[in-house]
C-alpha angles and dihedrals in degrees: 000000000000121000115248122216120208125202125202118196139169113238136187119202108233093210104041097020088226114158119221146153122244125201112189139165138176113249125218091259091056096257123129123241112204129184116189126191127181114240091224092052090047092051091048091051091049091048091049090048092048091048091048093050091046092052090043090051092050091048092048091049091049093047091046091048091050092048092047092048091048093052092041090051091048094049093041092053091046092049092047090048091051090047090051091048091050091049092051091045088055086059090051093253105141099165095092117084135187107260101190118133099196121108096213128111093284090049091053089047091049092051090048090052090049091052091047090049092052093047092047090049091050092047094047090046089052090047091050091049090048090047091051090049090048091051089049091050091049091047090047091049091049089047091049091048090049091047090049092052091045091046093052090046093049095045090048090050094047094047095043096075099046092043091051091048093047091048093047096047092042090054089048091054091046092051092045092232090168120027098192118101094233092060093046090049090051091049091050092048091052091050092048092045094051091044089051091051091052091047092052092047092051091049091050091048091052090049092048092047092052092049096045094049094043095246091123105076115222111229110197113212138174108241145145109264092194090062092049092051093049091049091054092046092051090051092050097046094094093050090048091053090051088055090045089240129140123219116209130191129167123234105270128182119233115295115191119207138178112239144098103293095203093051093046090051087054090052094049091046091053092048094048093044090048091050092050093049093049101036115126141150107035088005095225126151118195122193114192139173124208119192125204132172095282110011143032120221117213113200131188114195127185130182116238141077120349121238113251109259093235090057100048093096094043099058090080092061118102114266093002112143127185094195105026096181094051092043090052090047095062094036098256120161102192092245102101098082091044088058090049091052093047092048094050092047091049088058093041092242133133132249135170151148134252131195119223131186093259103026152334132290124204118192144175135184134223134188113256128215113292 
């Protein structure tokens, strides 16, 4: 194949003065091949091409700028959102979550932050719960320590007087201070009486301790509360006569309740004994039962002095005595009402005290038969 040479030359038409470019070459057969293009047309084509490429360039730049701004705005918002979430998480606010729906790197980061937030919230919640439990344990320990100190102090105080009396009268007997039989008998009675008081107090403390620490199992039974109340009243009749007091109770039909019969008998006994020991004025004691749809309220009222309002809540505390001299006089230790409170709480029932114009009323409630 022969090589073809092309020649490009600038030409001016002598007649029309048109300027043009000619590209010509000699073919293999000896003919000429000529391509002519007007200079003006060429310039117009170049101008159009330049204008097209300029417009195309501007459009590409605008589109590129818009795309870049769009993605920058998207990523900037996502980054600012993640920064805000991190800032709020640092302040232990875990309610805010990353809301992005994209699955790109920022989306993965956002999901990771959400998971971390949930785990941190769970961990901090567990720590708070543990801290609350720890505070409760510490408070309970402090309360137990305080109760232990108070218990030792109260027991020491309660035992100090009877021990001193027993020691004094025993020494008197030993030294034969009085030779007559009446004096010796009196000394022995004092010693036996004080020893009996200490024995009763220790027994009550053991009972209270068993109830408070759940060692005394509650046995729920179905029994007639009216019969239990009448039994206690019959047992206390002699003591009431000695105090010149009169116990009254209306004629009630049978009322069956669900409770521990032995414990309830202990509650009624404490209420009746307490009423007898504090009765005054007309010296009347009234035991009543009031039945409602779900419970029966047993009340023991005695005429006498009212309990000061500021001390109504304190009478249930161990060793607390409103009238210390009178309590000591009848051999009370201030434990009876504490036992009542502990018994009723062990059965999840209510008890309380009310002041009246002429006396005081103690009450408790029990669930009746369904």
